[in-house]
PDB file of N, CA, C and O in Angstrom, chain B, residues numbered from 101:
ATOM      1  N   UNK B 101       9.767  10.980 -28.818  1.00  0.00           N
ATOM      2  CA  UNK B 101       8.871  11.980 -28.936  1.00  0.00           C
ATOM      3  C   UNK B 101       8.631  12.608 -27.899  1.00  0.00           C
ATOM      4  O   UNK B 101       8.586  11.929 -26.874  1.00  0.00           O
ATOM      5  N   UNK B 102       8.464  13.660 -27.813  1.00  0.00           N
ATOM      6  CA  UNK B 102       8.407  14.322 -26.273  1.00  0.00           C
ATOM      7  C   UNK B 102       6.658  14.773 -26.411  1.00  0.00           C
ATOM      8  O   UNK B 102       6.150  15.313 -27.394  1.00  0.00           O
ATOM      9  N   UNK B 103       6.006  14.405 -25.231  1.00  0.00           N
ATOM     10  CA  UNK B 103       4.653  14.565 -25.080  1.00  0.00           C
ATOM     11  C   UNK B 103       4.297  16.073 -24.278  1.00  0.00           C
ATOM     12  O   UNK B 103       5.115  16.526 -23.476  1.00  0.00           O
ATOM     13  N   UNK B 104       3.225  16.674 -24.522  1.00  0.00           N
ATOM     14  CA  UNK B 104       2.889  17.981 -24.183  1.00  0.00           C
ATOM     15  C   UNK B 104       1.621  17.679 -23.049  1.00  0.00           C
ATOM     16  O   UNK B 104       1.151  18.580 -22.354  1.00  0.00           O
ATOM     17  N   UNK B 105       1.280  16.625 -23.006  1.00  0.00           N
ATOM     18  CA  UNK B 105      -0.114  16.232 -22.172  1.00  0.00           C
ATOM     19  C   UNK B 105       0.543  16.683 -20.695  1.00  0.00           C
ATOM     20  O   UNK B 105       1.725  16.690 -20.352  1.00  0.00           O
ATOM     21  N   UNK B 106      -0.577  17.029 -20.002  1.00  0.00           N
ATOM     22  CA  UNK B 106      -0.503  17.047 -18.533  1.00  0.00           C
ATOM     23  C   UNK B 106      -0.414  15.941 -17.749  1.00  0.00           C
ATOM     24  O   UNK B 106      -1.008  14.864 -17.793  1.00  0.00           O
ATOM     25  N   UNK B 107       0.471  16.402 -16.979  1.00  0.00           N
ATOM     26  CA  UNK B 107       0.603  15.242 -16.095  1.00  0.00           C
ATOM     27  C   UNK B 107      -0.431  14.859 -15.219  1.00  0.00           C
ATOM     28  O   UNK B 107      -1.198  15.770 -14.910  1.00  0.00           O
ATOM     29  N   UNK B 108      -0.666  13.674 -14.706  1.00  0.00           N
ATOM     30  CA  UNK B 108      -1.892  13.254 -13.870  1.00  0.00           C
ATOM     31  C   UNK B 108      -1.837  13.754 -12.989  1.00  0.00           C
ATOM     32  O   UNK B 108      -0.799  14.257 -12.558  1.00  0.00           O
ATOM     33  N   UNK B 109      -3.260  13.794 -12.261  1.00  0.00           N
ATOM     34  CA  UNK B 109      -3.493  15.038 -11.302  1.00  0.00           C
ATOM     35  C   UNK B 109      -2.937  14.673 -10.031  1.00  0.00           C
ATOM     36  O   UNK B 109      -2.603  15.638  -9.344  1.00  0.00           O
ATOM     37  N   UNK B 110      -2.728  13.407  -9.478  1.00  0.00           N
ATOM     38  CA  UNK B 110      -1.966  12.964  -8.580  1.00  0.00           C
ATOM     39  C   UNK B 110      -0.494  12.935  -8.300  1.00  0.00           C
ATOM     40  O   UNK B 110       0.124  12.679  -7.267  1.00  0.00           O
ATOM     41  N   UNK B 111      -0.030  13.332  -9.731  1.00  0.00           N
ATOM     42  CA  UNK B 111       1.411  13.753  -9.716  1.00  0.00           C
ATOM     43  C   UNK B 111       1.518  15.117  -9.465  1.00  0.00           C
ATOM     44  O   UNK B 111       2.423  15.513  -8.731  1.00  0.00           O
ATOM     45  N   UNK B 112       0.567  16.051 -10.067  1.00  0.00           N
ATOM     46  CA  UNK B 112       0.530  17.456  -9.857  1.00  0.00           C
ATOM     47  C   UNK B 112       0.236  17.620  -8.348  1.00  0.00           C
ATOM     48  O   UNK B 112       0.605  18.700  -7.887  1.00  0.00           O
ATOM     49  N   UNK B 113      -0.285  16.862  -7.588  1.00  0.00           N
ATOM     50  CA  UNK B 113      -0.524  16.727  -6.106  1.00  0.00           C
ATOM     51  C   UNK B 113       0.643  16.356  -5.407  1.00  0.00           C
ATOM     52  O   UNK B 113       0.607  16.333  -4.177  1.00  0.00           O
ATOM     53  N   UNK B 114       1.570  16.093  -5.955  1.00  0.00           N
ATOM     54  CA  UNK B 114       2.842  15.837  -5.216  1.00  0.00           C
ATOM     55  C   UNK B 114       2.691  14.419  -4.819  1.00  0.00           C
ATOM     56  O   UNK B 114       3.535  14.013  -4.020  1.00  0.00           O
ATOM     57  N   UNK B 115       1.727  13.528  -5.242  1.00  0.00           N
ATOM     58  CA  UNK B 115       1.726  12.003  -4.906  1.00  0.00           C
ATOM     59  C   UNK B 115       2.479  11.267  -5.875  1.00  0.00           C
ATOM     60  O   UNK B 115       2.882  11.650  -6.973  1.00  0.00           O
ATOM     61  N   UNK B 116       2.653   9.826  -5.151  1.00  0.00           N
ATOM     62  CA  UNK B 116       3.123   8.712  -6.024  1.00  0.00           C
ATOM     63  C   UNK B 116       1.915   8.003  -6.216  1.00  0.00           C
ATOM     64  O   UNK B 116       0.956   8.062  -5.446  1.00  0.00           O
ATOM     65  N   UNK B 117       1.984   7.180  -7.489  1.00  0.00           N
ATOM     66  CA  UNK B 117       0.741   6.725  -7.643  1.00  0.00           C
ATOM     67  C   UNK B 117       0.315   5.328  -6.347  1.00  0.00           C
ATOM     68  O   UNK B 117      -0.820   4.931  -6.083  1.00  0.00           O
ATOM     69  N   UNK B 118       1.414   4.913  -5.837  1.00  0.00           N
ATOM     70  CA  UNK B 118       0.926   4.161  -4.565  1.00  0.00           C
ATOM     71  C   UNK B 118       0.183   4.935  -3.764  1.00  0.00           C
ATOM     72  O   UNK B 118      -0.864   4.424  -3.367  1.00  0.00           O
ATOM     73  N   UNK B 119       0.456   6.142  -3.377  1.00  0.00           N
ATOM     74  CA  UNK B 119      -0.116   6.642  -2.232  1.00  0.00           C
ATOM     75  C   UNK B 119      -1.617   7.046  -2.973  1.00  0.00           C
ATOM     76  O   UNK B 119      -2.678   6.683  -2.465  1.00  0.00           O
ATOM     77  N   UNK B 120      -1.575   7.627  -3.896  1.00  0.00           N
ATOM     78  CA  UNK B 120      -3.084   7.941  -4.547  1.00  0.00           C
ATOM     79  C   UNK B 120      -3.817   6.537  -4.945  1.00  0.00           C
ATOM     80  O   UNK B 120      -5.027   6.615  -5.160  1.00  0.00           O
ATOM     81  N   UNK B 121      -3.215   5.309  -5.055  1.00  0.00           N
ATOM     82  CA  UNK B 121      -4.288   4.075  -5.146  1.00  0.00           C
ATOM     83  C   UNK B 121      -4.505   3.955  -3.646  1.00  0.00           C
ATOM     84  O   UNK B 121      -5.687   3.795  -3.343  1.00  0.00           O
ATOM     85  N   UNK B 122      -3.609   3.997  -2.598  1.00  0.00           N
ATOM     86  CA  UNK B 122      -4.110   3.303  -1.483  1.00  0.00           C
ATOM     87  C   UNK B 122      -5.079   4.533  -0.849  1.00  0.00           C
ATOM     88  O   UNK B 122      -6.018   4.114  -0.173  1.00  0.00           O
ATOM     89  N   UNK B 123      -4.979   5.846  -0.971  1.00  0.00           N
ATOM     90  CA  UNK B 123      -6.057   6.771  -0.724  1.00  0.00           C
ATOM     91  C   UNK B 123      -7.577   6.621  -1.385  1.00  0.00           C
ATOM     92  O   UNK B 123      -8.584   7.003  -0.789  1.00  0.00           O
ATOM     93  N   UNK B 124      -7.594   6.037  -2.640  1.00  0.00           N
ATOM     94  CA  UNK B 124      -8.808   5.578  -3.283  1.00  0.00           C
ATOM     95  C   UNK B 124      -9.014   4.376  -2.501  1.00  0.00           C
ATOM     96  O   UNK B 124     -10.122   4.354  -1.964  1.00  0.00           O
ATOM     97  N   UNK B 125      -8.362   3.481  -2.300  1.00  0.00           N
ATOM     98  CA  UNK B 125      -8.829   2.015  -1.993  1.00  0.00           C
ATOM     99  C   UNK B 125      -9.411   2.351  -0.118  1.00  0.00           C
ATOM    100  O   UNK B 125     -10.344   1.742   0.406  1.00  0.00           O
ATOM    101  N   UNK B 126      -8.768   3.186   0.417  1.00  0.00           N
ATOM    102  CA  UNK B 126      -9.149   3.807   1.862  1.00  0.00           C
ATOM    103  C   UNK B 126     -10.479   4.216   1.863  1.00  0.00           C
ATOM    104  O   UNK B 126     -11.253   3.870   2.756  1.00  0.00           O
ATOM    105  N   UNK B 127     -10.831   4.989   0.848  1.00  0.00           N
ATOM    106  CA  UNK B 127     -12.193   5.969   0.692  1.00  0.00           C
ATOM    107  C   UNK B 127     -13.061   4.572   0.159  1.00  0.00           C
ATOM    108  O   UNK B 127     -14.239   4.536   0.513  1.00  0.00           O
ATOM    109  N   UNK B 128     -12.703   3.770  -0.418  1.00  0.00           N
ATOM    110  CA  UNK B 128     -13.890   2.820  -1.072  1.00  0.00           C
ATOM    111  C   UNK B 128     -14.100   1.911   0.137  1.00  0.00           C
ATOM    112  O   UNK B 128     -15.293   1.732   0.384  1.00  0.00           O
ATOM    113  N   UNK B 129     -13.266   1.307   0.934  1.00  0.00           N
ATOM    114  CA  UNK B 129     -13.174   0.491   2.093  1.00  0.00           C
ATOM    115  C   UNK B 129     -14.275   1.303   3.170  1.00  0.00           C
ATOM    116  O   UNK B 129     -15.205   0.703   3.710  1.00  0.00           O
ATOM    117  N   UNK B 130     -13.998   2.735   3.372  1.00  0.00           N
ATOM    118  CA  UNK B 130     -14.945   3.641   4.490  1.00  0.00           C
ATOM    119  C   UNK B 130     -16.390   3.670   3.996  1.00  0.00           C
ATOM    120  O   UNK B 130     -17.395   3.723   4.704  1.00  0.00           O
ATOM    121  N   UNK B 131     -16.326   3.628   2.661  1.00  0.00           N
ATOM    122  CA  UNK B 131     -17.752   3.524   1.932  1.00  0.00           C
ATOM    123  C   UNK B 131     -18.863   2.276   1.928  1.00  0.00           C
ATOM    124  O   UNK B 131     -20.018   2.296   1.503  1.00  0.00           O
ATOM    125  N   UNK B 132     -18.221   1.334   2.463  1.00  0.00           N
ATOM    126  CA  UNK B 132     -18.851  -0.165   2.525  1.00  0.00           C
ATOM    127  C   UNK B 132     -19.573  -0.220   3.612  1.00  0.00           C
ATOM    128  O   UNK B 132     -19.314   0.621   4.472  1.00  0.00           O
ATOM    129  N   UNK B 133     -20.535  -1.091   3.846  1.00  0.00           N
ATOM    130  CA  UNK B 133     -21.708  -1.291   4.677  1.00  0.00           C
ATOM    131  C   UNK B 133     -21.140  -2.633   5.303  1.00  0.00           C
ATOM    132  O   UNK B 133     -20.345  -3.383   4.737  1.00  0.00           O
ATOM    133  N   UNK B 134     -21.607  -2.784   6.392  1.00  0.00           N
ATOM    134  CA  UNK B 134     -21.310  -4.015   7.366  1.00  0.00           C
ATOM    135  C   UNK B 134     -22.272  -5.308   6.536  1.00  0.00           C
ATOM    136  O   UNK B 134     -23.385  -5.072   6.066  1.00  0.00           O
ATOM    137  N   UNK B 135     -21.764  -6.352   6.485  1.00  0.00           N
ATOM    138  CA  UNK B 135     -20.435  -6.933   7.068  1.00  0.00           C
ATOM    139  C   UNK B 135     -19.239  -6.950   5.954  1.00  0.00           C
ATOM    140  O   UNK B 135     -18.240  -7.639   6.160  1.00  0.00           O
ATOM    141  N   UNK B 136     -19.386  -6.103   4.670  1.00  0.00           N
ATOM    142  CA  UNK B 136     -18.551  -6.067   3.659  1.00  0.00           C
ATOM    143  C   UNK B 136     -17.156  -5.325   4.264  1.00  0.00           C
ATOM    144  O   UNK B 136     -16.024  -5.760   4.055  1.00  0.00           O
ATOM    145  N   UNK B 137     -17.456  -4.156   5.029  1.00  0.00           N
ATOM    146  CA  UNK B 137     -16.490  -3.237   5.478  1.00  0.00           C
ATOM    147  C   UNK B 137     -15.476  -3.653   6.274  1.00  0.00           C
ATOM    148  O   UNK B 137     -14.286  -3.377   6.123  1.00  0.00           O
ATOM    149  N   UNK B 138     -16.135  -4.559   7.426  1.00  0.00           N
ATOM    150  CA  UNK B 138     -14.930  -5.144   8.153  1.00  0.00           C
ATOM    151  C   UNK B 138     -14.355  -6.566   7.475  1.00  0.00           C
ATOM    152  O   UNK B 138     -13.522  -7.277   8.037  1.00  0.00           O
ATOM    153  N   UNK B 139     -14.876  -6.818   6.329  1.00  0.00           N
ATOM    154  CA  UNK B 139     -13.713  -8.040   5.732  1.00  0.00           C
ATOM    155  C   UNK B 139     -12.983  -7.640   4.671  1.00  0.00           C
ATOM    156  O   UNK B 139     -12.084  -8.225   4.066  1.00  0.00           O
ATOM    157  N   UNK B 140     -13.514  -6.479   4.498  1.00  0.00           N
ATOM    158  CA  UNK B 140     -12.568  -5.166   3.606  1.00  0.00           C
ATOM    159  C   UNK B 140     -11.035  -4.919   4.545  1.00  0.00           C
ATOM    160  O   UNK B 140      -9.852  -4.945   4.205  1.00  0.00           O
ATOM    161  N   UNK B 141     -11.580  -4.728   5.583  1.00  0.00           N
ATOM    162  CA  UNK B 141     -10.609  -4.226   6.505  1.00  0.00           C
ATOM    163  C   UNK B 141      -9.834  -5.153   7.063  1.00  0.00           C
ATOM    164  O   UNK B 141      -8.738  -4.729   7.427  1.00  0.00           O
ATOM    165  N   UNK B 142     -10.071  -6.406   7.270  1.00  0.00           N
ATOM    166  CA  UNK B 142      -8.905  -7.480   7.592  1.00  0.00           C
ATOM    167  C   UNK B 142      -8.387  -7.648   6.728  1.00  0.00           C
ATOM    168  O   UNK B 142      -7.291  -8.139   7.000  1.00  0.00           O
ATOM    169  N   UNK B 143      -8.585  -7.472   5.339  1.00  0.00           N
ATOM    170  CA  UNK B 143      -7.681  -7.908   3.891  1.00  0.00           C
ATOM    171  C   UNK B 143      -6.747  -6.586   3.928  1.00  0.00           C
ATOM    172  O   UNK B 143      -5.709  -6.722   3.281  1.00  0.00           O
ATOM    173  N   UNK B 144      -6.889  -5.541   4.457  1.00  0.00           N
ATOM    174  CA  UNK B 144      -5.820  -4.427   4.445  1.00  0.00           C
ATOM    175  C   UNK B 144      -4.557  -4.907   5.056  1.00  0.00           C
ATOM    176  O   UNK B 144      -3.529  -4.637   4.434  1.00  0.00           O
ATOM    177  N   UNK B 145      -4.458  -5.533   6.101  1.00  0.00           N
ATOM    178  CA  UNK B 145      -3.165  -6.007   7.046  1.00  0.00           C
ATOM    179  C   UNK B 145      -2.347  -6.661   5.890  1.00  0.00           C
ATOM    180  O   UNK B 145      -2.814  -7.266   4.925  1.00  0.00           O
ATOM    181  N   UNK B 146      -0.956  -6.409   6.192  1.00  0.00           N
ATOM    182  CA  UNK B 146       0.106  -6.788   5.459  1.00  0.00           C
ATOM    183  C   UNK B 146       1.095  -7.369   6.607  1.00  0.00           C
ATOM    184  O   UNK B 146       1.516  -6.818   7.624  1.00  0.00           O
ATOM    185  N   UNK B 147       1.370  -8.949   5.985  1.00  0.00           N
ATOM    186  CA  UNK B 147       2.594  -9.416   6.657  1.00  0.00           C
ATOM    187  C   UNK B 147       3.448  -9.951   5.527  1.00  0.00           C
ATOM    188  O   UNK B 147       3.105 -10.442   4.452  1.00  0.00           O
ATOM    189  N   UNK B 148       4.685  -9.725   6.061  1.00  0.00           N
ATOM    190  CA  UNK B 148       6.186  -9.945   5.008  1.00  0.00           C
ATOM    191  C   UNK B 148       7.125 -10.381   6.227  1.00  0.00           C
ATOM    192  O   UNK B 148       6.808 -10.430   7.415  1.00  0.00           O
ATOM    193  N   UNK B 149       8.459 -10.712   5.597  1.00  0.00           N
ATOM    194  CA  UNK B 149       9.598 -11.587   6.197  1.00  0.00           C
ATOM    195  C   UNK B 149      10.595 -10.601   5.750  1.00  0.00           C
ATOM    196  O   UNK B 149      10.447 -10.090   4.640  1.00  0.00           O
ATOM    197  N   UNK B 150      11.503 -10.308   6.424  1.00  0.00           N
ATOM    198  CA  UNK B 150      12.628  -9.638   6.371  1.00  0.00           C
ATOM    199  C   UNK B 150      13.798 -10.632   6.669  1.00  0.00           C
ATOM    200  O   UNK B 150      13.766 -11.495   7.546  1.00  0.00           O
ATOM    201  N   UNK B 151      14.801 -10.394   5.841  1.00  0.00           N
ATOM    202  CA  UNK B 151      15.944 -11.532   5.932  1.00  0.00           C
ATOM    203  C   UNK B 151      17.260 -10.362   5.666  1.00  0.00           C
ATOM    204  O   UNK B 151      17.247  -9.566   4.727  1.00  0.00           O
ATOM    205  N   UNK B 152      18.363 -10.451   6.689  1.00  0.00           N
ATOM    206  CA  UNK B 152      19.088 -10.062   6.542  1.00  0.00           C
ATOM    207  C   UNK B 152      20.441 -10.794   5.863  1.00  0.00           C
ATOM    208  O   UNK B 152      20.781 -11.918   6.232  1.00  0.00           O
ATOM    209  N   UNK B 153      21.152 -10.079   4.875  1.00  0.00           N
ATOM    210  CA  UNK B 153      22.074 -11.337   3.987  1.00  0.00           C
ATOM    211  C   UNK B 153      23.610 -10.707   4.925  1.00  0.00           C
ATOM    212  O   UNK B 153      23.746  -9.526   5.242  1.00  0.00           O
ATOM    213  N   UNK B 154      24.385 -11.545   5.159  1.00  0.00           N
ATOM    214  CA  UNK B 154      25.970 -11.678   5.810  1.00  0.00           C
ATOM    215  C   UNK B 154      26.604 -12.554   4.669  1.00  0.00           C
ATOM    216  O   UNK B 154      26.207 -13.685   4.387  1.00  0.00           O
ATOM    217  N   UNK B 155      27.712 -11.850   4.001  1.00  0.00           N
ATOM    218  CA  UNK B 155      28.761 -12.835   3.263  1.00  0.00           C
ATOM    219  C   UNK B 155      27.681 -13.635   2.211  1.00  0.00           C
ATOM    220  O   UNK B 155      27.697 -14.831   1.921  1.00  0.00           O
ATOM    221  N   UNK B 156      27.014 -12.892   1.876  1.00  0.00           N
ATOM    222  CA  UNK B 156      26.046 -13.742   0.496  1.00  0.00           C
ATOM    223  C   UNK B 156      25.152 -14.990   1.043  1.00  0.00           C
ATOM    224  O   UNK B 156      24.960 -15.941   0.286  1.00  0.00           O
ATOM    225  N   UNK B 157      24.642 -14.987   2.272  1.00  0.00           N
ATOM    226  CA  UNK B 157      23.829 -15.925   2.798  1.00  0.00           C
ATOM    227  C   UNK B 157      22.810 -15.189   3.482  1.00  0.00           C
ATOM    228  O   UNK B 157      23.209 -14.307   4.243  1.00  0.00           O
ATOM    229  N   UNK B 158      21.604 -15.363   3.372  1.00  0.00           N
ATOM    230  CA  UNK B 158      20.431 -15.067   4.223  1.00  0.00           C
ATOM    231  C   UNK B 158      20.146 -15.773   5.518  1.00  0.00           C
ATOM    232  O   UNK B 158      19.817 -16.947   5.685  1.00  0.00           O
ATOM    233  N   UNK B 159      20.414 -14.456   6.739  1.00  0.00           N
ATOM    234  CA  UNK B 159      19.901 -14.869   8.015  1.00  0.00           C
ATOM    235  C   UNK B 159      18.740 -15.583   8.258  1.00  0.00           C
ATOM    236  O   UNK B 159      18.242 -16.268   7.364  1.00  0.00           O
ATOM    237  N   UNK B 160      18.248 -15.505   9.364  1.00  0.00           N
ATOM    238  CA  UNK B 160      16.926 -16.101  10.311  1.00  0.00           C
ATOM    239  C   UNK B 160      16.318 -14.777   9.638  1.00  0.00           C
ATOM    240  O   UNK B 160      16.776 -13.634   9.648  1.00  0.00           O
ATOM    241  N   UNK B 161      14.900 -15.383   8.927  1.00  0.00           N
ATOM    242  CA  UNK B 161      14.062 -14.200   8.636  1.00  0.00           C
ATOM    243  C   UNK B 161      13.102 -13.545   9.868  1.00  0.00           C
ATOM    244  O   UNK B 161      12.873 -14.329  10.789  1.00  0.00           O
ATOM    245  N   UNK B 162      12.613 -12.412   9.963  1.00  0.00           N
ATOM    246  CA  UNK B 162      11.738 -11.751  10.600  1.00  0.00           C
ATOM    247  C   UNK B 162      10.239 -11.748  10.188  1.00  0.00           C
ATOM    248  O   UNK B 162       9.697 -11.006   9.369  1.00  0.00           O
ATOM    249  N   UNK B 163       9.840 -12.469  10.729  1.00  0.00           N
ATOM    250  CA  UNK B 163       7.922 -11.824  10.115  1.00  0.00           C
ATOM    251  C   UNK B 163       7.666 -10.629  11.076  1.00  0.00           C
ATOM    252  O   UNK B 163       7.879 -10.420  12.270  1.00  0.00           O
ATOM    253  N   UNK B 164       7.064  -9.867   9.947  1.00  0.00           N
ATOM    254  CA  UNK B 164       6.382  -8.454  10.506  1.00  0.00           C
ATOM    255  C   UNK B 164       5.021  -8.622   9.999  1.00  0.00           C
ATOM    256  O   UNK B 164       4.598  -9.338   9.091  1.00  0.00           O
ATOM    257  N   UNK B 165       4.480  -7.875  10.716  1.00  0.00           N
ATOM    258  CA  UNK B 165       2.959  -7.392  10.618  1.00  0.00           C
ATOM    259  C   UNK B 165       2.939  -6.120  10.443  1.00  0.00           C
ATOM    260  O   UNK B 165       3.266  -5.456  11.427  1.00  0.00           O
ATOM    261  N   UNK B 166       2.607  -5.461   9.330  1.00  0.00           N
ATOM    262  CA  UNK B 166       2.134  -4.106   9.017  1.00  0.00           C
ATOM    263  C   UNK B 166       0.353  -3.785   8.809  1.00  0.00           C
ATOM    264  O   UNK B 166      -0.372  -4.058   7.852  1.00  0.00           O
ATOM    265  N   UNK B 167       0.037  -3.114  10.102  1.00  0.00           N
ATOM    266  CA  UNK B 167      -1.319  -2.358   9.909  1.00  0.00           C
ATOM    267  C   UNK B 167      -1.413  -0.999   9.483  1.00  0.00           C
ATOM    268  O   UNK B 167      -0.438  -0.435   9.979  1.00  0.00           O
ATOM    269  N   UNK B 168      -2.104  -0.155   8.799  1.00  0.00           N
ATOM    270  CA  UNK B 168      -2.191   0.921   8.293  1.00  0.00           C
ATOM    271  C   UNK B 168      -2.897   1.746   9.266  1.00  0.00           C
ATOM    272  O   UNK B 168      -3.978   1.365   9.716  1.00  0.00           O
ATOM    273  N   UNK B 169      -2.237   3.121   9.710  1.00  0.00           N
ATOM    274  CA  UNK B 169      -2.726   3.625  11.031  1.00  0.00           C
ATOM    275  C   UNK B 169      -3.804   4.634  10.370  1.00  0.00           C
ATOM    276  O   UNK B 169      -3.855   5.185   9.270  1.00  0.00           O
ATOM    277  N   UNK B 170      -4.583   4.640  11.427  1.00  0.00           N
ATOM    278  CA  UNK B 170      -6.140   5.589  10.930  1.00  0.00           C
ATOM    279  C   UNK B 170      -5.602   7.171  11.338  1.00  0.00           C
ATOM    280  O   UNK B 170      -6.343   8.138  11.165  1.00  0.00           O
TER     281      UNK B 170
END
C-alpha cells in the first residue's frame, strides 16, 4: 500500500537520519553545563580498527581514532 504521508523533515532537508541525529546530539552536548559538557565531549571520540583482506585472509589491523571536527 502506497503512503501519501509527508517525508520526514530531515529527508526533505537533504540529510540522512544519521546526519540529523549527529546534529541533534552536538546541539544537546553544547547545551550542557560543566562538568557534564566535558564528559559528553570525551564520549564523542570514536576508535575503530580497519583490516584489509587479501586472498580471503585478514591482514594486520590498523587502529584509527576519529574525532569530530568543530
